[in-house]
Phi, psi and omega in degrees: 000313182300316180299318181295319179295321177297319179295315179299318180297321181294317179298317179297319180297313179300316180299316180296320178297319179299315179295322179295314179297325174301313179298323178297314181295322176297319180295321177298320176294322180293322177296319179295329181274359176092010183257075186292326181296315181294321177298318178297314179299330177285321188276325191301319179297343181271358190297323183297330181257336186253349178304135181106343171277129188299316185295319180295310184298325179298317180289317179299317181298314180295314181294321176295317179298312185285343177259009175086011180262077191287323180296317179294325177298319179301311180301317183292316179298321181293320176297316179300316182288339173295321180277321185236072183294341178269008178279088185287331176293320177295321178294324178293320177297323177292320176299321179297322178295315176303317178301313180302319185273002177081011176277078191299314182297315181295317180299317181296317181296319181294319180295318180295325178298323179295315180295327183279348183256020175069055179292158174297164182302320180295312179296321179299310183299316180296318182292321179292324178296314179295320178298319180295321177295323178294319180297326181274002179074020181286156176274160178295140177274111186279014184263133182241130180245132176218172180180183175206158176224144182205161174225139181230137174236152182182184179236140179230120185283347183207074188297337183251011180047050187245165179286160173256009178279119181280339180223154175208162184254127172273135179289148176282164178199130181065236179276356185264124177281164175302150184225139175270124186243137176258135178272143176290152183309322185292344178273351178270165181300142182230124178266149182193166170264156182206168167224154179225145172243139183235148170212141182216136176231132176230139178233125176240131179239118182279114175277324178204185181296335185244353184234134180215153173256149178223154174201166181186167178226138176236136177229142178208138173226143182227130182235129179258154184291308186247315183279059188288355172291350177252013169301142185219157171222145179216135172225145181217160178228147176225158175192154179170193182229144175239139179231126175254131177225100183063237178272000182259145173226136179243145181219138177220129184196187179229158174214147178215149183213149179231122184243130179243136179238129182052046177061023177229148178300140185230307189214137172230144176213152176223142185218149166264135183235133176225142182206157175220141176220153178218133172277103181293316173206180184301344184242000180227138179221142174238145181211150177230133181224140176230142175230143179220127179185199185230144169250124182238116177267157184257160176064218181293341179287354185298343176293347179270004181302138179216155162272140187221132173231144182224132171242129187231121176251129183229148175227130180244138183224131171255150182232136176271065179227182178303139183072001177044062181302142171235120182242144175222132178237136180231137172237128184222156180231135180240136176226126177237153175222133182293142180267344177248130181299141178090002184233041182294343182287348182275342182263149179219155167254149182212154169231132183219160173228149174224140177233122179241138177222145179222140178235134178271103184279330178204179183298331182237019182219128177224157176240145183221159174213151180219128179237133181223148178215135182220136177250125182240132176240119181273154197283329185219177181293136176293135186291343177270328186247359175057028174207154182296153180261137176232128182237150168234115186248131178225152180210153176223131181232133177230140182203169173236148173237114181247130181248092183287338178204160181307133175076000178253140179222137174242123191229096168279142184208145172233138185221132176239135177224153182213138175242118174261139181219150175286349175248108191307328185297340182263003180275142177196165167224164189206137178236126178235130174237123187222163171223132187233140174246125182237145174234118179266153181226138176206000000 
């Protein structure tokens, strides 16, 4: 009987450890994706049993710090440094919190400890800068800057999202009989190799514990080997305000983007963005987002200008099982209206769904997949075919994310998409295979 009870106790302890470690890995993924609030909600219930473990305290400290719970972050960092006194990055984060809260003596002592323990050049420079600011009586800078840079190479079977039909029949009308039309080669699908460069900058400024401003810039360029008429550049800006109230977070902002094709202006758009999200419990989140704005094409393409609105409902669920699955489902509705009279066929209404899943295969390796399906109904009769266009678009994406070192990511991915249409000229399929290297900065 005693042996059996001991075995049961051992199994229960092991099970609790597995569940706790599962929560840690999920929290680490959430932190990497920038969702500190969700990570904190996942970690906090484990504190009574896991506090004192270095891996747990490191994650709890970061999630508490990034979600504005500075007192809790201090306790977690202090526990971590008791076990890992040589973790100078954690000590620097603790010093910054002391600085933020105006605890000058504690901040000064923490910075000096970093300098005395042989910190790296980057930590030494940052600590010396903060110490100088403390000496001058300056207040803590509540602004946080982060970003990423990346490069992607790959193959695209249909770089211009075009049909492979070389001929099609135009319906007759009135005195005009049906006609067989041949497409020029440049209007058919074109496969090619390409590379892309990415850059992103984000700035967050904390106004109070619950209110912050955000802004950012995104840059992207894509170059193809042969089909260079489809080379593109895109840059965009975002800005807005976030307000947190308990488990709820509200966001209101703007976004604008400028897209260039073949080194010429092609598309500009601006949107108002509003959103709400709630952490139902540590493993479930629901969010609603709406965008309203305009798409403006340049030159002769300006007849395609539309007003566009999107409502998106999303639900995220984490699971305490093997591979720590993370699932997200989105349902969205799109409504467009043409801005130029007589061109209702350029605007469409749509309903779509997306399902995303991610599995933690190892501590630094995860696999993910994304499936999407969208039904589109265009507003007026197509001028070539004299009837409205209806499309059904679907896509499947599979990829791996490997983290060889902190802040570095290697992401191979394959994506297949297909568009079915009642007007054959708009049907196409597309296969893209890529590998991307990312470096995050914070």
